[in-house]
LODREN-632110 format. One record per residue (C-alpha): x, y, z; residue number from 1. Coordinates in Angstrom, 1 decimal, decimal comma, always signed. Each point is the difference from the previous one (the first is absolute). Layout:
BEGIN
+--------+--------+--------+-----+
:     c1 :     c2 :     c3 :   k :
+--------+--------+--------+-----+
:      X :      Y :      Z : NUM :
...
+--------+--------+--------+-----+
END
This chain:
BEGIN
+--------+--------+--------+-----+
:     c1 :     c2 :     c3 :   k :
+--------+--------+--------+-----+
: -126,9 : +269,7 : +109,7 :   1 :
:   -1,5 :   +3,2 :   +1,2 :   2 :
:   -3,4 :   -0,7 :   -1,5 :   3 :
:   -0,2 :   -3,7 :   +0,3 :   4 :
:   +1,9 :   -2,0 :   +2,6 :   5 :
:   +0,4 :   +2,7 :   +2,6 :   6 :
:   -3,8 :   +0,5 :   +0,4 :   7 :
:   -0,3 :   -3,6 :   +1,1 :   8 :
:   +3,2 :   -0,9 :   +1,8 :   9 :
:   -0,1 :   +3,2 :   +2,1 :  10 :
:   -3,7 :   -0,2 :   +0,6 :  11 :
:   +0,1 :   -0,8 :   +3,7 :  12 :
:   +2,9 :   +2,2 :   +0,9 :  13 :
:   -2,8 :   +2,3 :   +1,3 :  14 :
:   -3,5 :   -0,7 :   +1,0 :  15 :
:   -3,2 :   +1,8 :   -0,9 :  16 :
:   -1,4 :   +0,3 :   +3,6 :  17 :
:   +0,5 :   -1,6 :   +3,4 :  18 :
:   -3,8 :   +0,3 :   +0,6 :  19 :
:   -2,7 :   -2,4 :   -1,0 :  20 :
:   -3,0 :   +1,4 :   -1,9 :  21 :
:   -3,4 :   -1,7 :   +0,2 :  22 :
:   -0,8 :   +1,3 :   -3,5 :  23 :
:   +2,2 :   -2,8 :   -1,4 :  24 :
:   -2,5 :   -2,6 :   +1,3 :  25 :
:   +2,5 :   -2,2 :   +1,9 :  26 :
:   -0,4 :   -1,5 :   +3,4 :  27 :
:   +2,3 :   +1,1 :   +2,7 :  28 :
:   +1,8 :   -3,3 :   +0,1 :  29 :
:   +0,1 :   -0,4 :   -3,8 :  30 :
:   +3,4 :   -1,2 :   -1,3 :  31 :
:   -0,3 :   +2,5 :   -2,8 :  32 :
:   +0,8 :   +2,8 :   +2,4 :  33 :
:   +3,5 :   -1,3 :   +0,4 :  34 :
:   +0,7 :   +0,7 :   -3,7 :  35 :
:   -2,1 :   +3,2 :   -0,2 :  36 :
:   +1,7 :   +1,6 :   +2,9 :  37 :
:   +3,5 :   -1,3 :   -0,8 :  38 :
:   +3,0 :   +2,3 :   +0,3 :  39 :
:   +3,5 :   -1,5 :   +0,1 :  40 :
:   +1,5 :   +3,2 :   +1,3 :  41 :
:   -2,7 :   +1,2 :   +2,4 :  42 :
:   -0,6 :   +3,1 :   -2,2 :  43 :
:   -3,6 :   +0,8 :   -1,2 :  44 :
:   -1,6 :   +2,5 :   -2,3 :  45 :
:   -2,3 :   +1,2 :   +2,7 :  46 :
:   +2,9 :   +0,9 :   +2,2 :  47 :
:   -1,2 :   +2,5 :   +2,7 :  48 :
:   +3,1 :   +2,2 :   -0,4 :  49 :
:   -0,3 :   +0,4 :   -3,7 :  50 :
:   -3,7 :   -0,4 :   -0,7 :  51 :
:   -2,1 :   +1,2 :   +2,9 :  52 :
:   -2,7 :   +1,1 :   -2,4 :  53 :
:   -0,2 :   -3,4 :   -1,7 :  54 :
:   -1,3 :   -2,2 :   +2,8 :  55 :
:   -2,4 :   -2,9 :   -0,8 :  56 :
:   -3,5 :   +1,3 :   -0,5 :  57 :
:   -3,1 :   -1,6 :   +1,6 :  58 :
:   -2,3 :   +0,3 :   -3,0 :  59 :
:   +0,1 :   -3,3 :   -1,9 :  60 :
:   +0,1 :   +1,4 :   -3,5 :  61 :
:   +2,7 :   +2,5 :   +0,8 :  62 :
:   +1,9 :   -2,8 :   +1,8 :  63 :
:   +0,1 :   -2,1 :   -3,1 :  64 :
:   +1,0 :   +2,9 :   -2,2 :  65 :
:   +2,8 :   +0,8 :   +2,4 :  66 :
:   +1,4 :   -3,6 :   +0,0 :  67 :
:   -0,1 :   +0,1 :   -3,8 :  68 :
:   +1,7 :   +3,3 :   -0,1 :  69 :
:   +2,7 :   -1,1 :   +2,5 :  70 :
:   +0,8 :   -3,1 :   -2,0 :  71 :
:   +0,4 :   +2,1 :   -3,2 :  72 :
:   +2,1 :   +2,5 :   +1,9 :  73 :
:   +2,4 :   -2,7 :   +1,2 :  74 :
:   +0,3 :   -1,6 :   -3,4 :  75 :
:   +0,8 :   +3,4 :   -1,6 :  76 :
:   +2,2 :   +1,0 :   +2,9 :  77 :
:   +2,2 :   -3,0 :   -0,5 :  78 :
:   +0,2 :   +0,5 :   -3,7 :  79 :
:   +1,0 :   +3,7 :   +0,5 :  80 :
:   +2,5 :   -0,9 :   +2,6 :  81 :
:   +1,7 :   -2,6 :   -2,2 :  82 :
:   +0,0 :   +2,3 :   -3,0 :  83 :
:   +1,5 :   +2,9 :   +2,0 :  84 :
:   +2,6 :   -2,2 :   +1,5 :  85 :
:   +1,0 :   -1,3 :   -3,4 :  86 :
:   +0,2 :   +3,5 :   -1,5 :  87 :
:   +1,7 :   +1,8 :   +2,8 :  88 :
:   +2,6 :   -2,7 :   +0,8 :  89 :
:   +1,2 :   +0,2 :   -3,6 :  90 :
:   +0,9 :   +3,7 :   +0,5 :  91 :
:   +2,8 :   -1,1 :   +2,2 :  92 :
:   +1,0 :   -3,2 :   -1,7 :  93 :
:   +0,9 :   -1,4 :   -3,4 :  94 :
:   -0,8 :   -3,5 :   -1,4 :  95 :
:   +3,0 :   -2,3 :   +0,5 :  96 :
:   -1,1 :   -2,4 :   -2,8 :  97 :
:   -0,7 :   +2,1 :   -3,1 :  98 :
:   -3,2 :   -1,2 :   -1,7 :  99 :
:   +0,4 :   -1,7 :   -3,3 : 100 :
:   -2,5 :   -1,0 :   -2,7 : 101 :
:   +1,1 :   -2,0 :   -3,0 : 102 :
:   +1,7 :   -3,2 :   -1,1 : 103 :
:   +2,2 :   -2,3 :   +2,0 : 104 :
:   +1,5 :   -1,7 :   -3,0 : 105 :
:   +1,1 :   +1,4 :   -3,3 : 106 :
:   -2,2 :   -0,4 :   -3,1 : 107 :
:   +2,5 :   +1,2 :   -2,5 : 108 :
:   +2,1 :   -2,3 :   -2,3 : 109 :
:   -1,8 :   -3,2 :   +0,9 : 110 :
:   +0,9 :   -1,9 :   -3,1 : 111 :
:   +1,5 :   -3,4 :   +0,7 : 112 :
:   -0,4 :   -3,1 :   +2,1 : 113 :
:   +2,7 :   -0,6 :   +2,7 : 114 :
:   +2,4 :   -2,9 :   +0,0 : 115 :
:   +1,3 :   -1,9 :   +3,0 : 116 :
:   -3,5 :   -0,6 :   +1,4 : 117 :
:   +0,2 :   -3,4 :   +1,7 : 118 :
:   -2,1 :   +0,2 :   +3,2 : 119 :
:   -3,7 :   -0,8 :   +0,5 : 120 :
:   -1,1 :   +3,3 :   +1,6 : 121 :
:   +0,9 :   +3,5 :   -1,1 : 122 :
:   -0,2 :   +2,8 :   +2,5 : 123 :
:   +0,1 :   +3,8 :   +0,2 : 124 :
:   +1,1 :   +1,0 :   +3,5 : 125 :
:   -0,6 :   +3,5 :   +1,4 : 126 :
:   +1,8 :   +0,9 :   +3,2 : 127 :
:   -0,3 :   +3,3 :   +2,0 : 128 :
:   +3,3 :   +1,7 :   +0,7 : 129 :
:   -1,1 :   +1,5 :   +3,3 : 130 :
:   -2,3 :   -0,7 :   +2,8 : 131 :
:   -2,7 :   +2,6 :   -0,4 : 132 :
:   -3,2 :   -0,5 :   +2,0 : 133 :
:   -3,0 :   +1,2 :   -2,1 : 134 :
:   +1,6 :   -0,8 :   -3,4 : 135 :
:   -2,4 :   -1,7 :   -2,4 : 136 :
:   +0,7 :   -1,6 :   -3,4 : 137 :
:   -3,2 :   +0,3 :   -2,1 : 138 :
:   +0,0 :   -2,5 :   -2,8 : 139 :
:   -2,5 :   +0,9 :   -2,7 : 140 :
:   +1,1 :   -1,9 :   -3,1 : 141 :
:   +1,7 :   -3,4 :   -0,5 : 142 :
:   +1,2 :   -1,3 :   -3,3 : 143 :
:   +2,0 :   -2,8 :   -1,7 : 144 :
:   +2,0 :   -0,2 :   -3,2 : 145 :
:   +1,0 :   -3,5 :   -1,0 : 146 :
:   +0,9 :   -2,0 :   -3,1 : 147 :
:   -2,9 :   -2,4 :   +0,3 : 148 :
:   -3,7 :   +0,9 :   +0,1 : 149 :
:   -2,0 :   -1,5 :   +2,9 : 150 :
:   -1,4 :   +0,6 :   +3,4 : 151 :
:   +2,4 :   +0,6 :   +2,9 : 152 :
:   -0,6 :   +0,7 :   +3,6 : 153 :
:   +1,9 :   +2,8 :   +1,8 : 154 :
:   +0,2 :   -0,6 :   +3,8 : 155 :
:   +1,1 :   +2,8 :   +2,3 : 156 :
:   +1,8 :   -1,1 :   +3,2 : 157 :
:   +1,0 :   +2,1 :   +3,0 : 158 :
:   +3,4 :   -0,4 :   +1,7 : 159 :
:   -2,0 :   -0,3 :   +3,3 : 160 :
:   -1,3 :   -3,4 :   -1,2 : 161 :
:   +3,4 :   -1,4 :   -1,3 : 162 :
:   +2,1 :   -0,3 :   +3,2 : 163 :
:   -0,9 :   -3,6 :   +0,8 : 164 :
:   +1,1 :   -2,4 :   -2,7 : 165 :
:   -2,0 :   -2,8 :   +1,5 : 166 :
:   -3,3 :   +1,8 :   -0,8 : 167 :
:   -1,3 :   +0,1 :   -3,6 : 168 :
:   -0,4 :   +3,8 :   -0,6 : 169 :
:   -3,4 :   +1,3 :   -0,9 : 170 :
:   -0,3 :   +2,8 :   -2,5 : 171 :
:   -1,7 :   +3,2 :   +1,3 : 172 :
:   -1,3 :   +0,8 :   -3,5 : 173 :
:   -0,5 :   -2,1 :   -3,1 : 174 :
:   -0,6 :   +1,2 :   -3,5 : 175 :
:   -0,5 :   -2,1 :   -3,2 : 176 :
:   +1,3 :   +1,6 :   -3,2 : 177 :
:   -0,8 :   -1,3 :   -3,5 : 178 :
:   +2,9 :   +0,8 :   -2,4 : 179 :
:   -1,7 :   +0,2 :   -3,4 : 180 :
:   +3,0 :   +1,0 :   -2,2 : 181 :
:   +3,7 :   -1,0 :   +0,5 : 182 :
:   +2,3 :   +3,0 :   +0,6 : 183 :
:   -2,9 :   +2,4 :   +0,9 : 184 :
:   -0,6 :   +1,1 :   +3,6 : 185 :
:   -3,4 :   -1,1 :   +1,2 : 186 :
:   -1,2 :   +2,3 :   +2,8 : 187 :
:   -2,9 :   -0,4 :   +2,5 : 188 :
:   -1,3 :   +2,5 :   +2,5 : 189 :
:   +0,4 :   -0,9 :   +3,7 : 190 :
:   -0,4 :   +1,8 :   +3,3 : 191 :
:   +2,6 :   -1,1 :   +2,6 : 192 :
:   +1,1 :   +2,2 :   +2,9 : 193 :
:   +3,2 :   -1,5 :   +1,4 : 194 :
:   +1,6 :   +1,5 :   +3,1 : 195 :
:   +3,8 :   +0,1 :   -0,1 : 196 :
:   +0,3 :   -0,4 :   +3,8 : 197 :
:   -1,5 :   -1,8 :   +2,9 : 198 :
:   -0,4 :   +0,7 :   +3,7 : 199 :
:   +2,9 :   -2,4 :   +0,8 : 200 :
:   +2,4 :   +2,7 :   -1,4 : 201 :
:   +0,7 :   -2,0 :   -3,1 : 202 :
:   +0,1 :   +1,1 :   -3,6 : 203 :
:   -2,4 :   -2,1 :   -2,2 : 204 :
:   +1,1 :   -1,2 :   -3,4 : 205 :
:   -2,3 :   -1,4 :   -2,6 : 206 :
:   +0,5 :   -2,7 :   -2,6 : 207 :
:   -2,1 :   -0,3 :   -3,1 : 208 :
:   +0,5 :   -3,5 :   -1,2 : 209 :
:   -1,4 :   -2,3 :   -2,7 : 210 :
:   +0,6 :   -3,5 :   -1,4 : 211 :
:   +1,3 :   +0,7 :   -3,5 : 212 :
:   -1,4 :   -3,4 :   -1,4 : 213 :
:   +3,0 :   -0,2 :   -2,4 : 214 :
:   -0,4 :   +3,5 :   -1,4 : 215 :
:   +2,8 :   +2,5 :   +0,0 : 216 :
:   -0,4 :   +3,7 :   +1,1 : 217 :
:   +0,9 :   +3,0 :   -2,1 : 218 :
:   +2,7 :   +2,5 :   +0,9 : 219 :
:   -2,0 :   +2,4 :   +2,2 : 220 :
:   +2,1 :   +1,7 :   +2,6 : 221 :
:   -0,6 :   +1,6 :   +3,4 : 222 :
:   +1,9 :   +3,1 :   -1,2 : 223 :
:   +0,7 :   +1,5 :   -3,4 : 224 :
:   +3,6 :   +0,7 :   +0,9 : 225 :
:   -0,2 :   +3,4 :   -1,7 : 226 :
:   +2,3 :   +2,9 :   +0,6 : 227 :
:   -2,6 :   +2,0 :   +2,0 : 228 :
:   +0,6 :   -2,4 :   +2,9 : 229 :
:   -2,3 :   -2,4 :   +1,8 : 230 :
:   -3,7 :   +0,3 :   +0,1 : 231 :
:   -1,4 :   +1,8 :   +3,1 : 232 :
:   -1,4 :   -3,2 :   +1,5 : 233 :
:   +3,5 :   -1,4 :   +0,2 : 234 :
:   +0,8 :   +2,5 :   +2,7 : 235 :
:   -2,2 :   -2,1 :   +2,3 : 236 :
:   -0,1 :   -3,5 :   -1,5 : 237 :
:   +2,3 :   -2,4 :   -1,9 : 238 :
:   -1,1 :   -2,4 :   -2,6 : 239 :
:   +1,6 :   -3,4 :   -0,7 : 240 :
:   -0,8 :   -2,9 :   -2,2 : 241 :
:   +0,2 :   -3,5 :   +1,4 : 242 :
:   -0,2 :   -3,5 :   -1,5 : 243 :
:   -0,9 :   -2,9 :   +2,4 : 244 :
:   -1,4 :   -3,4 :   +0,2 : 245 :
:   -1,5 :   +0,6 :   +3,5 : 246 :
:   -1,8 :   +3,2 :   +1,0 : 247 :
:   +0,3 :   -0,9 :   +3,7 : 248 :
:   +3,7 :   +0,9 :   -0,2 : 249 :
:   -0,4 :   +3,4 :   -1,6 : 250 :
:   +1,1 :   +1,9 :   +3,1 : 251 :
:   +3,3 :   -1,8 :   +0,0 : 252 :
:   +0,9 :   +0,8 :   -3,7 : 253 :
:   +2,9 :   +2,4 :   -0,2 : 254 :
:   +1,9 :   -1,3 :   -2,9 : 255 :
:   -0,8 :   +0,1 :   -3,7 : 256 :
:   -2,2 :   +3,1 :   +0,2 : 257 :
:   -1,0 :   +1,6 :   -3,3 : 258 :
:   -0,7 :   +3,5 :   -1,3 : 259 :
:   -2,8 :   -1,6 :   -2,0 : 260 :
:   -3,5 :   -0,5 :   +1,6 : 261 :
:   -0,4 :   -3,2 :   -2,0 : 262 :
:   -2,9 :   +1,2 :   -2,1 : 263 :
:   -2,0 :   +1,6 :   +2,8 : 264 :
:   -1,3 :   +3,5 :   -0,4 : 265 :
:   -1,2 :   +2,1 :   +3,0 : 266 :
:   -1,6 :   +3,4 :   +0,1 : 267 :
:   -1,4 :   +1,9 :   +3,0 : 268 :
:   +1,0 :   +2,5 :   +2,7 : 269 :
:   +2,1 :   +0,5 :   +3,1 : 270 :
:   -1,7 :   +1,9 :   +2,7 : 271 :
:   +0,6 :   +0,8 :   +3,7 : 272 :
:   -3,1 :   +0,1 :   +2,0 : 273 :
:   +1,2 :   +1,7 :   +3,2 : 274 :
:   -3,3 :   +0,1 :   +1,8 : 275 :
:   -1,4 :   -3,5 :   +0,3 : 276 :
:   +1,7 :   -0,2 :   +3,4 : 277 :
:   -2,7 :   +2,3 :   +1,4 : 278 :
:   -2,2 :   -3,1 :   +0,0 : 279 :
:   +2,3 :   -1,9 :   +2,4 : 280 :
:   -1,5 :   -1,4 :   +3,2 : 281 :
:   +0,4 :   +3,0 :   +2,3 : 282 :
:   -0,3 :   +0,0 :   +3,7 : 283 :
:   -1,6 :   +3,4 :   +0,3 : 284 :
:   +0,4 :   +0,1 :   +3,7 : 285 :
:   +3,7 :   -0,7 :   +0,4 : 286 :
:   +1,7 :   +0,8 :   -3,4 : 287 :
:   +0,8 :   +3,7 :   -0,2 : 288 :
:   -0,4 :   +0,3 :   -3,7 : 289 :
:   -3,3 :   -1,9 :   -0,1 : 290 :
:   -1,4 :   +1,9 :   +2,9 : 291 :
:   +0,7 :   +3,4 :   -1,5 : 292 :
:   -1,3 :   -1,3 :   -3,3 : 293 :
:   -3,3 :   -1,0 :   +1,7 : 294 :
:   -0,2 :   +3,4 :   +1,6 : 295 :
:   +0,4 :   +1,7 :   -3,4 : 296 :
:   -2,6 :   -2,3 :   -1,6 : 297 :
:   -2,3 :   +1,1 :   +2,8 : 298 :
:   +0,7 :   +3,6 :   -0,7 : 299 :
:   -0,5 :   -0,4 :   -3,8 : 300 :
:   -3,2 :   -1,9 :   +0,6 : 301 :
:   -1,5 :   +2,5 :   +2,4 : 302 :
:   +1,0 :   +2,8 :   -2,3 : 303 :
:   -1,8 :   -1,8 :   -2,9 : 304 :
:   -3,0 :   -0,6 :   +2,3 : 305 :
:   -0,3 :   +3,8 :   +0,6 : 306 :
:   +0,2 :   +0,6 :   -3,8 : 307 :
:   -2,7 :   -2,6 :   -0,7 : 308 :
:   -2,3 :   +1,8 :   +2,4 : 309 :
:   +0,7 :   +3,3 :   -1,6 : 310 :
:   -0,8 :   -1,3 :   -3,4 : 311 :
:   -3,1 :   -2,1 :   +1,0 : 312 :
:   -3,4 :   +0,9 :   -1,4 : 313 :
:   -1,8 :   -1,8 :   +2,7 : 314 :
:   -1,6 :   +2,0 :   +2,9 : 315 :
:   +0,8 :   -1,5 :   +3,4 : 316 :
:   +1,7 :   +0,9 :   +3,2 : 317 :
:   +3,4 :   -0,1 :   -1,7 : 318 :
:   -0,6 :   +1,9 :   -3,1 : 319 :
:   -1,5 :   +2,8 :   +2,1 : 320 :
:   +3,3 :   +0,5 :   +1,8 : 321 :
:   +1,5 :   +3,4 :   -0,6 : 322 :
:   +2,2 :   -0,2 :   -3,2 : 323 :
:   +2,5 :   +2,4 :   +1,6 : 324 :
:   +0,6 :   -2,4 :   +2,9 : 325 :
:   +0,5 :   -2,9 :   -2,4 : 326 :
:   +2,5 :   +2,0 :   -2,2 : 327 :
:   +1,9 :   +1,0 :   +3,1 : 328 :
:   +0,3 :   -3,6 :   +1,1 : 329 :
:   +1,2 :   -1,1 :   -3,4 : 330 :
:   +2,7 :   +2,8 :   +0,0 : 331 :
:   +1,1 :   -1,1 :   +3,5 : 332 :
:   +0,2 :   -3,7 :   -0,9 : 333 :
:   +2,0 :   +0,8 :   -3,1 : 334 :
:   +2,6 :   +1,9 :   +2,2 : 335 :
:   +0,2 :   -3,0 :   +2,3 : 336 :
:   +0,7 :   -2,3 :   -3,0 : 337 :
:   +3,0 :   +2,1 :   -1,0 : 338 :
:   +1,3 :   +0,6 :   +3,6 : 339 :
:   +3,0 :   -2,1 :   +0,9 : 340 :
:   -0,4 :   +0,8 :   +3,7 : 341 :
:   -3,4 :   -1,6 :   -0,1 : 342 :
:   +1,5 :   -3,1 :   -1,8 : 343 :
:   -1,2 :   +1,0 :   -3,4 : 344 :
:   +1,1 :   -0,8 :   -3,6 : 345 :
:   +3,6 :   +1,3 :   +0,6 : 346 :
:   +0,5 :   -2,7 :   +2,7 : 347 :
:   -0,9 :   -2,7 :   -2,5 : 348 :
:   +2,4 :   +1,3 :   -2,6 : 349 :
:   +2,9 :   -0,2 :   +2,5 : 350 :
:   -0,9 :   -3,3 :   +1,6 : 351 :
:   -0,8 :   -2,4 :   -3,0 : 352 :
:   +1,0 :   -3,5 :   +1,3 : 353 :
:   +3,5 :   -0,9 :   -1,2 : 354 :
:   -1,2 :   -3,2 :   -1,6 : 355 :
:   -3,1 :   +1,5 :   -1,6 : 356 :
:   +1,2 :   +0,6 :   -3,5 : 357 :
:   +3,2 :   +0,2 :   -2,1 : 358 :
:   -1,7 :   +2,2 :   -2,6 : 359 :
:   +0,9 :   +3,3 :   +1,4 : 360 :
:   +3,1 :   +1,9 :   +0,9 : 361 :
:   +0,6 :   +3,6 :   +1,1 : 362 :
:   +0,7 :   +2,3 :   -3,0 : 363 :
:   +3,3 :   +1,2 :   +1,3 : 364 :
:   +2,1 :   +0,0 :   +3,2 : 365 :
:   -0,9 :   +3,6 :   +0,5 : 366 :
:   -3,7 :   -0,8 :   -0,4 : 367 :
:   +0,3 :   -2,8 :   +2,5 : 368 :
:   +1,6 :   +2,3 :   +2,5 : 369 :
:   -2,7 :   +2,6 :   -0,6 : 370 :
:   -2,7 :   -2,5 :   +0,3 : 371 :
:   +1,4 :   -1,4 :   +3,3 : 372 :
:   +0,6 :   +3,4 :   +1,4 : 373 :
:   -3,5 :   +1,2 :   -0,9 : 374 :
:   -2,0 :   -2,9 :   +1,4 : 375 :
:   +1,7 :   -1,4 :   +3,1 : 376 :
:   -1,0 :   +1,5 :   +3,3 : 377 :
:   +2,5 :   +1,1 :   +2,6 : 378 :
:   -0,3 :   +1,5 :   +3,5 : 379 :
:   +0,9 :   +3,6 :   +0,3 : 380 :
:   -0,7 :   +2,3 :   +3,0 : 381 :
:   -2,4 :   -2,6 :   +1,5 : 382 :
:   -2,1 :   -0,5 :   -3,1 : 383 :
:   +0,1 :   -2,1 :   -3,2 : 384 :
:   +0,9 :   +1,8 :   -3,2 : 385 :
:   +1,5 :   -0,9 :   -3,4 : 386 :
+--------+--------+--------+-----+
END
């Protein structure tokens, strides 16, 4: 997130400059200016308050260099902002859904074909136990163990597509597996990232189904049933085996569920990506969190711009600025980033949108009280304090 999506989705939270520069070779009425000067928040890197020494130069070559440097500063500023937000927010919170990496079925004691198999389709259902925005099921291996060799197609369905019985469901993923030897699990590598939630406040279940073509599955289970308790993933998901003649009715099946996965083997991870919501469609002018975030991105970008000038080997009007002045500005901007009265990082920690993520929770009630007391402003003797 910090190094990839954030740099693009937050790109126009701040602009490079509100001033046109003839060095870019565009006419005054060129449509390109709309994109080049775009700032969704109204903040820019050449802000007069923060960067009085960084105004647009008149020399053409220096102008081009400055545009390039500003673009690089914004990209790195967004990256550093996202990284710092991720790291510092975790000081005050813990992950609600513990990460897990391993198997989602048991591979031990798979030694006989099951009886009582009389339906066309066999299904392994995985249902989340809680609604946790940000929770992702990463499937990395799929496998089958049957009593008849052959090629079988595993289809993965989402519960979001199974509510209407009058519509033939379409699998979101399809994987063919060729079983070469009866009684031996055949595995294939896959890469499916399946969210366990949607924006409609629903938990999303997934069904891995196949037409058995007359074959019978071996006795592979969701859980080993051992004395050490359930596997860690079962704190967050429940597995059930289903037999059916119609995959369109899977959401309505509540009877005859099995502890067996009907020959289906799954391996992968459970993760909780609590930061994708930073890429939501912000209104930087009216949303308080989005506006403060844009202001911080501006500060991070201007600070990076000063640093790039300090480290530049080119000789121009900018690199000839006094290093002491640039260092002083960097120090001042860093203080603003951490200052809650200026709407800095502490403001964001205490005002994360309630619907943003279910991945975090405060470490303890005491920590929650301390965090609230330490970041909320109150009026005292005519001025705002903690």
